[in-house]
mmCIF file of the N, C-alpha and C atoms, coordinates in Angstrom:
data_MODEL
# 
_entry.id   MODEL 
# 
loop_
_atom_site.group_PDB 
_atom_site.id 
_atom_site.type_symbol 
_atom_site.label_atom_id 
_atom_site.label_alt_id 
_atom_site.label_comp_id 
_atom_site.label_asym_id 
_atom_site.label_entity_id 
_atom_site.label_seq_id 
_atom_site.pdbx_PDB_ins_code 
_atom_site.Cartn_x 
_atom_site.Cartn_y 
_atom_site.Cartn_z 
_atom_site.occupancy 
_atom_site.B_iso_or_equiv 
_atom_site.pdbx_formal_charge 
_atom_site.auth_seq_id 
_atom_site.auth_comp_id 
_atom_site.auth_asym_id 
_atom_site.auth_atom_id 
_atom_site.pdbx_PDB_model_num 
ATOM 1   N N  . MET A 1 1  ? -181.388 -14.424 -93.557  1.00 0.00 ? 1  MET A N  1 
ATOM 2   C CA . MET A 1 1  ? -182.246 -13.255 -93.383  1.00 0.00 ? 1  MET A CA 1 
ATOM 3   C C  . MET A 1 1  ? -182.259 -12.463 -94.691  1.00 0.00 ? 1  MET A C  1 
ATOM 4   N N  . GLU A 1 2  ? -183.446 -12.065 -95.090  1.00 0.00 ? 2  GLU A N  1 
ATOM 5   C CA . GLU A 1 2  ? -183.599 -11.338 -96.342  1.00 0.00 ? 2  GLU A CA 1 
ATOM 6   C C  . GLU A 1 2  ? -183.148 -9.888  -96.187  1.00 0.00 ? 2  GLU A C  1 
ATOM 7   N N  . GLN A 1 3  ? -182.428 -9.412  -97.205  1.00 0.00 ? 3  GLN A N  1 
ATOM 8   C CA . GLN A 1 3  ? -181.956 -8.025  -97.246  1.00 0.00 ? 3  GLN A CA 1 
ATOM 9   C C  . GLN A 1 3  ? -183.145 -7.091  -97.483  1.00 0.00 ? 3  GLN A C  1 
ATOM 10  N N  . LEU A 1 4  ? -183.171 -5.947  -96.812  1.00 0.00 ? 4  LEU A N  1 
ATOM 11  C CA . LEU A 1 4  ? -184.197 -4.945  -97.071  1.00 0.00 ? 4  LEU A CA 1 
ATOM 12  C C  . LEU A 1 4  ? -183.992 -4.350  -98.455  1.00 0.00 ? 4  LEU A C  1 
ATOM 13  N N  . LYS A 1 5  ? -185.082 -4.126  -99.176  1.00 0.00 ? 5  LYS A N  1 
ATOM 14  C CA . LYS A 1 5  ? -184.985 -3.523  -100.500 1.00 0.00 ? 5  LYS A CA 1 
ATOM 15  C C  . LYS A 1 5  ? -184.442 -2.105  -100.388 1.00 0.00 ? 5  LYS A C  1 
ATOM 16  N N  . GLY A 1 6  ? -183.502 -1.786  -101.254 1.00 0.00 ? 6  GLY A N  1 
ATOM 17  C CA . GLY A 1 6  ? -182.963 -0.440  -101.300 1.00 0.00 ? 6  GLY A CA 1 
ATOM 18  C C  . GLY A 1 6  ? -181.815 -0.183  -100.353 1.00 0.00 ? 6  GLY A C  1 
ATOM 19  N N  . TYR A 1 7  ? -181.417 -1.201  -99.601  1.00 0.00 ? 7  TYR A N  1 
ATOM 20  C CA . TYR A 1 7  ? -180.313 -1.038  -98.660  1.00 0.00 ? 7  TYR A CA 1 
ATOM 21  C C  . TYR A 1 7  ? -179.221 -2.052  -98.954  1.00 0.00 ? 7  TYR A C  1 
ATOM 22  N N  . ARG A 1 8  ? -178.004 -1.606  -98.862  1.00 0.00 ? 8  ARG A N  1 
ATOM 23  C CA . ARG A 1 8  ? -176.856 -2.489  -99.050  1.00 0.00 ? 8  ARG A CA 1 
ATOM 24  C C  . ARG A 1 8  ? -176.431 -3.030  -97.690  1.00 0.00 ? 8  ARG A C  1 
ATOM 25  N N  . SER A 1 9  ? -175.571 -4.025  -97.692  1.00 0.00 ? 9  SER A N  1 
ATOM 26  C CA . SER A 1 9  ? -175.027 -4.526  -96.434  1.00 0.00 ? 9  SER A CA 1 
ATOM 27  C C  . SER A 1 9  ? -174.074 -3.483  -95.854  1.00 0.00 ? 9  SER A C  1 
ATOM 28  N N  . LEU A 1 10 ? -174.179 -3.259  -94.563  1.00 0.00 ? 10 LEU A N  1 
ATOM 29  C CA . LEU A 1 10 ? -173.327 -2.268  -93.907  1.00 0.00 ? 10 LEU A CA 1 
ATOM 30  C C  . LEU A 1 10 ? -172.177 -2.968  -93.195  1.00 0.00 ? 10 LEU A C  1 
ATOM 31  N N  . THR A 1 11 ? -171.048 -2.288  -93.147  1.00 0.00 ? 11 THR A N  1 
ATOM 32  C CA . THR A 1 11 ? -169.919 -2.802  -92.381  1.00 0.00 ? 11 THR A CA 1 
ATOM 33  C C  . THR A 1 11 ? -170.200 -2.587  -90.902  1.00 0.00 ? 11 THR A C  1 
ATOM 34  N N  . GLN A 1 12 ? -169.443 -3.247  -90.056  1.00 0.00 ? 12 GLN A N  1 
ATOM 35  C CA . GLN A 1 12 ? -169.626 -3.063  -88.613  1.00 0.00 ? 12 GLN A CA 1 
ATOM 36  C C  . GLN A 1 12 ? -169.321 -1.613  -88.219  1.00 0.00 ? 12 GLN A C  1 
ATOM 37  N N  . GLU A 1 13 ? -168.319 -1.016  -88.845  1.00 0.00 ? 13 GLU A N  1 
ATOM 38  C CA . GLU A 1 13 ? -167.997 0.385   -88.547  1.00 0.00 ? 13 GLU A CA 1 
ATOM 39  C C  . GLU A 1 13 ? -169.174 1.294   -88.893  1.00 0.00 ? 13 GLU A C  1 
ATOM 40  N N  . GLU A 1 14 ? -169.809 1.051   -90.042  1.00 0.00 ? 14 GLU A N  1 
ATOM 41  C CA . GLU A 1 14 ? -170.965 1.860   -90.438  1.00 0.00 ? 14 GLU A CA 1 
ATOM 42  C C  . GLU A 1 14 ? -172.124 1.666   -89.457  1.00 0.00 ? 14 GLU A C  1 
ATOM 43  N N  . LYS A 1 15 ? -172.360 0.437   -89.055  1.00 0.00 ? 15 LYS A N  1 
ATOM 44  C CA . LYS A 1 15 ? -173.414 0.165   -88.071  1.00 0.00 ? 15 LYS A CA 1 
ATOM 45  C C  . LYS A 1 15 ? -173.121 0.884   -86.754  1.00 0.00 ? 15 LYS A C  1 
ATOM 46  N N  . ASP A 1 16 ? -171.870 0.838   -86.335  1.00 0.00 ? 16 ASP A N  1 
ATOM 47  C CA . ASP A 1 16 ? -171.484 1.508   -85.091  1.00 0.00 ? 16 ASP A CA 1 
ATOM 48  C C  . ASP A 1 16 ? -171.691 3.018   -85.179  1.00 0.00 ? 16 ASP A C  1 
ATOM 49  N N  . LEU A 1 17 ? -171.345 3.601   -86.310  1.00 0.00 ? 17 LEU A N  1 
ATOM 50  C CA . LEU A 1 17 ? -171.530 5.043   -86.493  1.00 0.00 ? 17 LEU A CA 1 
ATOM 51  C C  . LEU A 1 17 ? -173.007 5.415   -86.485  1.00 0.00 ? 17 LEU A C  1 
ATOM 52  N N  . ILE A 1 18 ? -173.823 4.611   -87.164  1.00 0.00 ? 18 ILE A N  1 
ATOM 53  C CA . ILE A 1 18 ? -175.263 4.873   -87.175  1.00 0.00 ? 18 ILE A CA 1 
ATOM 54  C C  . ILE A 1 18 ? -175.825 4.744   -85.769  1.00 0.00 ? 18 ILE A C  1 
ATOM 55  N N  . ASN A 1 19 ? -175.375 3.752   -85.028  1.00 0.00 ? 19 ASN A N  1 
ATOM 56  C CA . ASN A 1 19 ? -175.829 3.611   -83.639  1.00 0.00 ? 19 ASN A CA 1 
ATOM 57  C C  . ASN A 1 19 ? -175.395 4.805   -82.790  1.00 0.00 ? 19 ASN A C  1 
ATOM 58  N N  . SER A 1 20 ? -174.229 5.366   -83.065  1.00 0.00 ? 20 SER A N  1 
ATOM 59  C CA . SER A 1 20 ? -173.791 6.582   -82.361  1.00 0.00 ? 20 SER A CA 1 
ATOM 60  C C  . SER A 1 20 ? -174.720 7.745   -82.662  1.00 0.00 ? 20 SER A C  1 
ATOM 61  N N  . ILE A 1 21 ? -175.128 7.871   -83.906  1.00 0.00 ? 21 ILE A N  1 
ATOM 62  C CA . ILE A 1 21 ? -176.076 8.922   -84.296  1.00 0.00 ? 21 ILE A CA 1 
ATOM 63  C C  . ILE A 1 21 ? -177.399 8.717   -83.564  1.00 0.00 ? 21 ILE A C  1 
ATOM 64  N N  . LYS A 1 22 ? -177.876 7.484   -83.523  1.00 0.00 ? 22 LYS A N  1 
ATOM 65  C CA . LYS A 1 22 ? -179.141 7.183   -82.836  1.00 0.00 ? 22 LYS A CA 1 
ATOM 66  C C  . LYS A 1 22 ? -179.038 7.508   -81.345  1.00 0.00 ? 22 LYS A C  1 
ATOM 67  N N  . THR A 1 23 ? -177.891 7.215   -80.734  1.00 0.00 ? 23 THR A N  1 
ATOM 68  C CA . THR A 1 23 ? -177.685 7.523   -79.314  1.00 0.00 ? 23 THR A CA 1 
ATOM 69  C C  . THR A 1 23 ? -177.735 9.028   -79.077  1.00 0.00 ? 23 THR A C  1 
ATOM 70  N N  . LYS A 1 24 ? -177.086 9.803   -79.944  1.00 0.00 ? 24 LYS A N  1 
ATOM 71  C CA . LYS A 1 24 ? -177.140 11.263  -79.822  1.00 0.00 ? 24 LYS A CA 1 
ATOM 72  C C  . LYS A 1 24 ? -178.567 11.760  -79.995  1.00 0.00 ? 24 LYS A C  1 
ATOM 73  N N  . GLY A 1 25 ? -179.312 11.118  -80.891  1.00 0.00 ? 25 GLY A N  1 
ATOM 74  C CA . GLY A 1 25 ? -180.713 11.489  -81.086  1.00 0.00 ? 25 GLY A CA 1 
ATOM 75  C C  . GLY A 1 25 ? -181.534 11.309  -79.822  1.00 0.00 ? 25 GLY A C  1 
ATOM 76  N N  . ILE A 1 26 ? -181.280 10.222  -79.100  1.00 0.00 ? 26 ILE A N  1 
ATOM 77  C CA . ILE A 1 26 ? -181.980 9.977   -77.846  1.00 0.00 ? 26 ILE A CA 1 
ATOM 78  C C  . ILE A 1 26 ? -181.632 11.063  -76.826  1.00 0.00 ? 26 ILE A C  1 
ATOM 79  N N  . GLU A 1 27 ? -180.363 11.444  -76.775  1.00 0.00 ? 27 GLU A N  1 
ATOM 80  C CA . GLU A 1 27 ? -179.935 12.518  -75.866  1.00 0.00 ? 27 GLU A CA 1 
ATOM 81  C C  . GLU A 1 27 ? -180.608 13.842  -76.230  1.00 0.00 ? 27 GLU A C  1 
ATOM 82  N N  . LEU A 1 28 ? -180.640 14.144  -77.526  1.00 0.00 ? 28 LEU A N  1 
ATOM 83  C CA . LEU A 1 28 ? -181.255 15.394  -77.969  1.00 0.00 ? 28 LEU A CA 1 
ATOM 84  C C  . LEU A 1 28 ? -182.756 15.390  -77.714  1.00 0.00 ? 28 LEU A C  1 
ATOM 85  N N  . GLU A 1 29 ? -183.398 14.239  -77.873  1.00 0.00 ? 29 GLU A N  1 
ATOM 86  C CA . GLU A 1 29 ? -184.832 14.148  -77.602  1.00 0.00 ? 29 GLU A CA 1 
ATOM 87  C C  . GLU A 1 29 ? -185.127 14.488  -76.139  1.00 0.00 ? 29 GLU A C  1 
ATOM 88  N N  . SER A 1 30 ? -184.284 14.019  -75.244  1.00 0.00 ? 30 SER A N  1 
ATOM 89  C CA . SER A 1 30 ? -184.457 14.328  -73.828  1.00 0.00 ? 30 SER A CA 1 
ATOM 90  C C  . SER A 1 30 ? -184.357 15.832  -73.582  1.00 0.00 ? 30 SER A C  1 
ATOM 91  N N  . LEU A 1 31 ? -183.358 16.466  -74.196  1.00 0.00 ? 31 LEU A N  1 
ATOM 92  C CA . LEU A 1 31 ? -183.213 17.918  -74.078  1.00 0.00 ? 31 LEU A CA 1 
ATOM 93  C C  . LEU A 1 31 ? -184.427 18.635  -74.650  1.00 0.00 ? 31 LEU A C  1 
ATOM 94  N N  . ILE A 1 32 ? -184.882 18.196  -75.812  1.00 0.00 ? 32 ILE A N  1 
ATOM 95  C CA . ILE A 1 32 ? -186.040 18.835  -76.449  1.00 0.00 ? 32 ILE A CA 1 
ATOM 96  C C  . ILE A 1 32 ? -187.277 18.699  -75.567  1.00 0.00 ? 32 ILE A C  1 
ATOM 97  N N  . ASN A 1 33 ? -187.462 17.536  -74.969  1.00 0.00 ? 33 ASN A N  1 
ATOM 98  C CA . ASN A 1 33 ? -188.616 17.350  -74.084  1.00 0.00 ? 33 ASN A CA 1 
ATOM 99  C C  . ASN A 1 33 ? -188.552 18.298  -72.893  1.00 0.00 ? 33 ASN A C  1 
ATOM 100 N N  . THR A 1 34 ? -187.365 18.554  -72.379  1.00 0.00 ? 34 THR A N  1 
ATOM 101 C CA . THR A 1 34 ? -187.197 19.518  -71.295  1.00 0.00 ? 34 THR A CA 1 
ATOM 102 C C  . THR A 1 34 ? -187.582 20.924  -71.772  1.00 0.00 ? 34 THR A C  1 
ATOM 103 N N  . LEU A 1 35 ? -187.147 21.278  -72.959  1.00 0.00 ? 35 LEU A N  1 
ATOM 104 C CA . LEU A 1 35 ? -187.482 22.595  -73.507  1.00 0.00 ? 35 LEU A CA 1 
ATOM 105 C C  . LEU A 1 35 ? -188.976 22.728  -73.768  1.00 0.00 ? 35 LEU A C  1 
ATOM 106 N N  . LYS A 1 36 ? -189.595 21.656  -74.268  1.00 0.00 ? 36 LYS A N  1 
ATOM 107 C CA . LYS A 1 36 ? -191.033 21.684  -74.547  1.00 0.00 ? 36 LYS A CA 1 
ATOM 108 C C  . LYS A 1 36 ? -191.863 21.809  -73.272  1.00 0.00 ? 36 LYS A C  1 
ATOM 109 N N  . ALA A 1 37 ? -191.325 21.364  -72.163  1.00 0.00 ? 37 ALA A N  1 
ATOM 110 C CA . ALA A 1 37 ? -192.060 21.411  -70.895  1.00 0.00 ? 37 ALA A CA 1 
ATOM 111 C C  . ALA A 1 37 ? -192.111 22.817  -70.298  1.00 0.00 ? 37 ALA A C  1 
ATOM 112 N N  . ASN A 1 38 ? -191.285 23.728  -70.787  1.00 0.00 ? 38 ASN A N  1 
ATOM 113 C CA . ASN A 1 38 ? -191.238 25.088  -70.254  1.00 0.00 ? 38 ASN A CA 1 
ATOM 114 C C  . ASN A 1 38 ? -192.096 25.998  -71.130  1.00 0.00 ? 38 ASN A C  1 
ATOM 115 N N  . VAL A 1 39 ? -193.250 26.390  -70.601  1.00 0.00 ? 39 VAL A N  1 
ATOM 116 C CA . VAL A 1 39 ? -194.189 27.204  -71.380  1.00 0.00 ? 39 VAL A CA 1 
ATOM 117 C C  . VAL A 1 39 ? -193.674 28.622  -71.645  1.00 0.00 ? 39 VAL A C  1 
ATOM 118 N N  . GLU A 1 40 ? -192.631 29.022  -70.947  1.00 0.00 ? 40 GLU A N  1 
ATOM 119 C CA . GLU A 1 40 ? -192.054 30.351  -71.155  1.00 0.00 ? 40 GLU A CA 1 
ATOM 120 C C  . GLU A 1 40 ? -191.256 30.422  -72.458  1.00 0.00 ? 40 GLU A C  1 
ATOM 121 N N  . PHE A 1 41 ? -190.830 29.276  -72.966  1.00 0.00 ? 41 PHE A N  1 
ATOM 122 C CA . PHE A 1 41 ? -190.042 29.251  -74.204  1.00 0.00 ? 41 PHE A CA 1 
ATOM 123 C C  . PHE A 1 41 ? -190.969 29.302  -75.411  1.00 0.00 ? 41 PHE A C  1 
ATOM 124 N N  . ASP A 1 42 ? -190.462 29.849  -76.506  1.00 0.00 ? 42 ASP A N  1 
ATOM 125 C CA . ASP A 1 42 ? -191.226 29.935  -77.754  1.00 0.00 ? 42 ASP A CA 1 
ATOM 126 C C  . ASP A 1 42 ? -191.324 28.530  -78.363  1.00 0.00 ? 42 ASP A C  1 
ATOM 127 N N  . GLN A 1 43 ? -192.481 27.903  -78.177  1.00 0.00 ? 43 GLN A N  1 
ATOM 128 C CA . GLN A 1 43 ? -192.662 26.516  -78.597  1.00 0.00 ? 43 GLN A CA 1 
ATOM 129 C C  . GLN A 1 43 ? -192.626 26.349  -80.116  1.00 0.00 ? 43 GLN A C  1 
ATOM 130 N N  . ARG A 1 44 ? -192.937 27.398  -80.839  1.00 0.00 ? 44 ARG A N  1 
ATOM 131 C CA . ARG A 1 44 ? -192.836 27.332  -82.295  1.00 0.00 ? 44 ARG A CA 1 
ATOM 132 C C  . ARG A 1 44 ? -191.386 27.069  -82.697  1.00 0.00 ? 44 ARG A C  1 
ATOM 133 N N  . TRP A 1 45 ? -190.467 27.806  -82.086  1.00 0.00 ? 45 TRP A N  1 
ATOM 134 C CA . TRP A 1 45 ? -189.052 27.626  -82.412  1.00 0.00 ? 45 TRP A CA 1 
ATOM 135 C C  . TRP A 1 45 ? -188.508 26.309  -81.877  1.00 0.00 ? 45 TRP A C  1 
ATOM 136 N N  . ILE A 1 46 ? -189.017 25.881  -80.740  1.00 0.00 ? 46 ILE A N  1 
ATOM 137 C CA . ILE A 1 46 ? -188.613 24.575  -80.212  1.00 0.00 ? 46 ILE A CA 1 
ATOM 138 C C  . ILE A 1 46 ? -189.013 23.490  -81.218  1.00 0.00 ? 46 ILE A C  1 
ATOM 139 N N  . SER A 1 47 ? -190.232 23.590  -81.748  1.00 0.00 ? 47 SER A N  1 
ATOM 140 C CA . SER A 1 47 ? -190.701 22.612  -82.735  1.00 0.00 ? 47 SER A CA 1 
ATOM 141 C C  . SER A 1 47 ? -189.881 22.657  -84.021  1.00 0.00 ? 47 SER A C  1 
ATOM 142 N N  . ILE A 1 48 ? -189.549 23.855  -84.466  1.00 0.00 ? 48 ILE A N  1 
ATOM 143 C CA . ILE A 1 48 ? -188.719 23.991  -85.668  1.00 0.00 ? 48 ILE A CA 1 
ATOM 144 C C  . ILE A 1 48 ? -187.353 23.356  -85.421  1.00 0.00 ? 48 ILE A C  1 
ATOM 145 N N  . GLY A 1 49 ? -186.779 23.646  -84.272  1.00 0.00 ? 49 GLY A N  1 
ATOM 146 C CA . GLY A 1 49 ? -185.485 23.056  -83.929  1.00 0.00 ? 49 GLY A CA 1 
ATOM 147 C C  . GLY A 1 49 ? -185.544 21.543  -83.876  1.00 0.00 ? 49 GLY A C  1 
ATOM 148 N N  . MET A 1 50 ? -186.614 21.010  -83.293  1.00 0.00 ? 50 MET A N  1 
ATOM 149 C CA . MET A 1 50 ? -186.775 19.562  -83.212  1.00 0.00 ? 50 MET A CA 1 
ATOM 150 C C  . MET A 1 50 ? -186.833 18.945  -84.608  1.00 0.00 ? 50 MET A C  1 
ATOM 151 N N  . THR A 1 51 ? -187.630 19.542  -85.482  1.00 0.00 ? 51 THR A N  1 
ATOM 152 C CA . THR A 1 51 ? -187.748 19.031  -86.848  1.00 0.00 ? 51 THR A CA 1 
ATOM 153 C C  . THR A 1 51 ? -186.411 19.094  -87.573  1.00 0.00 ? 51 THR A C  1 
ATOM 154 N N  . ASP A 1 52 ? -185.704 20.194  -87.442  1.00 0.00 ? 52 ASP A N  1 
ATOM 155 C CA . ASP A 1 52 ? -184.414 20.336  -88.111  1.00 0.00 ? 52 ASP A CA 1 
ATOM 156 C C  . ASP A 1 52 ? -183.390 19.334  -87.576  1.00 0.00 ? 52 ASP A C  1 
ATOM 157 N N  . ILE A 1 53 ? -183.421 19.082  -86.272  1.00 0.00 ? 53 ILE A N  1 
ATOM 158 C CA . ILE A 1 53 ? -182.516 18.086  -85.694  1.00 0.00 ? 53 ILE A CA 1 
ATOM 159 C C  . ILE A 1 53 ? -182.870 16.698  -86.221  1.00 0.00 ? 53 ILE A C  1 
ATOM 160 N N  . GLN A 1 54 ? -184.161 16.375  -86.281  1.00 0.00 ? 54 GLN A N  1 
ATOM 161 C CA . GLN A 1 54 ? -184.580 15.081  -86.822  1.00 0.00 ? 54 GLN A CA 1 
ATOM 162 C C  . GLN A 1 54 ? -184.096 14.924  -88.269  1.00 0.00 ? 54 GLN A C  1 
ATOM 163 N N  . LYS A 1 55 ? -184.259 15.978  -89.054  1.00 0.00 ? 55 LYS A N  1 
ATOM 164 C CA . LYS A 1 55 ? -183.801 15.923  -90.445  1.00 0.00 ? 55 LYS A CA 1 
ATOM 165 C C  . LYS A 1 55 ? -182.288 15.762  -90.518  1.00 0.00 ? 55 LYS A C  1 
ATOM 166 N N  . GLY A 1 56 ? -181.566 16.450  -89.654  1.00 0.00 ? 56 GLY A N  1 
ATOM 167 C CA . GLY A 1 56 ? -180.111 16.340  -89.636  1.00 0.00 ? 56 GLY A CA 1 
ATOM 168 C C  . GLY A 1 56 ? -179.637 14.947  -89.274  1.00 0.00 ? 56 GLY A C  1 
ATOM 169 N N  . LEU A 1 57 ? -180.252 14.361  -88.255  1.00 0.00 ? 57 LEU A N  1 
ATOM 170 C CA . LEU A 1 57 ? -179.881 13.000  -87.864  1.00 0.00 ? 57 LEU A CA 1 
ATOM 171 C C  . LEU A 1 57 ? -180.177 12.010  -88.986  1.00 0.00 ? 57 LEU A C  1 
ATOM 172 N N  . MET A 1 58 ? -181.318 12.178  -89.644  1.00 0.00 ? 58 MET A N  1 
ATOM 173 C CA . MET A 1 58 ? -181.652 11.301  -90.772  1.00 0.00 ? 58 MET A CA 1 
ATOM 174 C C  . MET A 1 58 ? -180.668 11.487  -91.917  1.00 0.00 ? 58 MET A C  1 
ATOM 175 N N  . ALA A 1 59 ? -180.274 12.726  -92.186  1.00 0.00 ? 59 ALA A N  1 
ATOM 176 C CA . ALA A 1 59 ? -179.315 12.982  -93.260  1.00 0.00 ? 59 ALA A CA 1 
ATOM 177 C C  . ALA A 1 59 ? -177.970 12.329  -92.953  1.00 0.00 ? 59 ALA A C  1 
ATOM 178 N N  . LEU A 1 60 ? -177.531 12.414  -91.703  1.00 0.00 ? 60 LEU A N  1 
ATOM 179 C CA . LEU A 1 60 ? -176.275 11.769  -91.320  1.00 0.00 ? 60 LEU A CA 1 
ATOM 180 C C  . LEU A 1 60 ? -176.361 10.259  -91.496  1.00 0.00 ? 60 LEU A C  1 
ATOM 181 N N  . THR A 1 61 ? -177.490 9.685   -91.084  1.00 0.00 ? 61 THR A N  1 
ATOM 182 C CA . THR A 1 61 ? -177.680 8.247   -91.216  1.00 0.00 ? 61 THR A CA 1 
ATOM 183 C C  . THR A 1 61 ? -177.692 7.830   -92.687  1.00 0.00 ? 61 THR A C  1 
ATOM 184 N N  . ARG A 1 62 ? -178.416 8.570   -93.504  1.00 0.00 ? 62 ARG A N  1 
ATOM 185 C CA . ARG A 1 62 ? -178.476 8.251   -94.943  1.00 0.00 ? 62 ARG A CA 1 
ATOM 186 C C  . ARG A 1 62 ? -177.110 8.450   -95.602  1.00 0.00 ? 62 ARG A C  1 
ATOM 187 N N  . GLY A 1 63 ? -176.352 9.409   -95.105  1.00 0.00 ? 63 GLY A N  1 
ATOM 188 C CA . GLY A 1 63 ? -175.016 9.628   -95.652  1.00 0.00 ? 63 GLY A CA 1 
ATOM 189 C C  . GLY A 1 63 ? -174.108 8.434   -95.446  1.00 0.00 ? 63 GLY A C  1 
ATOM 190 N N  . ILE A 1 64 ? -174.291 7.754   -94.328  1.00 0.00 ? 64 ILE A N  1 
ATOM 191 C CA . ILE A 1 64 ? -173.503 6.551   -94.053  1.00 0.00 ? 64 ILE A CA 1 
ATOM 192 C C  . ILE A 1 64 ? -174.099 5.359   -94.790  1.00 0.00 ? 64 ILE A C  1 
ATOM 193 N N  . ALA A 1 65 ? -175.411 5.176   -94.693  1.00 0.00 ? 65 ALA A N  1 
ATOM 194 C CA . ALA A 1 65 ? -176.059 3.983   -95.245  1.00 0.00 ? 65 ALA A CA 1 
ATOM 195 C C  . ALA A 1 65 ? -176.096 3.989   -96.773  1.00 0.00 ? 65 ALA A C  1 
ATOM 196 N N  . ARG A 1 66 ? -176.156 5.185   -97.363  1.00 0.00 ? 66 ARG A N  1 
ATOM 197 C CA . ARG A 1 66 ? -176.222 5.347   -98.813  1.00 0.00 ? 66 ARG A CA 1 
ATOM 198 C C  . ARG A 1 66 ? -177.246 4.397   -99.460  1.00 0.00 ? 66 ARG A C  1 
ATOM 199 N N  . PRO A 1 67 ? -178.541 4.585   -99.124  1.00 0.00 ? 67 PRO A N  1 
ATOM 200 C CA . PRO A 1 67 ? -179.557 3.713   -99.718  1.00 0.00 ? 67 PRO A CA 1 
ATOM 201 C C  . PRO A 1 67 ? -179.516 3.789   -101.240 1.00 0.00 ? 67 PRO A C  1 
ATOM 202 N N  . THR A 1 68 ? -179.904 2.692   -101.866 1.00 0.00 ? 68 THR A N  1 
ATOM 203 C CA . THR A 1 68 ? -179.783 2.590   -103.328 1.00 0.00 ? 68 THR A CA 1 
ATOM 204 C C  . THR A 1 68 ? -181.035 3.046   -104.063 1.00 0.00 ? 68 THR A C  1 
ATOM 205 N N  . ILE A 1 69 ? -182.099 3.345   -103.314 1.00 0.00 ? 69 ILE A N  1 
ATOM 206 C CA . ILE A 1 69 ? -183.339 3.838   -103.942 1.00 0.00 ? 69 ILE A CA 1 
ATOM 207 C C  . ILE A 1 69 ? -183.795 5.109   -103.257 1.00 0.00 ? 69 ILE A C  1 
ATOM 208 N N  . PHE A 1 70 ? -184.714 5.807   -103.862 1.00 0.00 ? 70 PHE A N  1 
ATOM 209 C CA . PHE A 1 70 ? -185.234 7.073   -103.353 1.00 0.00 ? 70 PHE A CA 1 
ATOM 210 C C  . PHE A 1 70 ? -185.828 6.866   -101.993 1.00 0.00 ? 70 PHE A C  1 
# 
């Protein structure tokens, strides 16, 4: 199997940690969807929170994966 450009081989521990991050992301998405369904909540802030959480999860993943290119 060909290696993806810009990515190094990950150890099993690194893969497991990234999968843990992805699992938490799925849990948070469920919570966010519940918050988005309530029109009484400030949806602007819900959206900001969602974006910031997405960025945080990506940052954690990149911190482990340490891609070799931009």
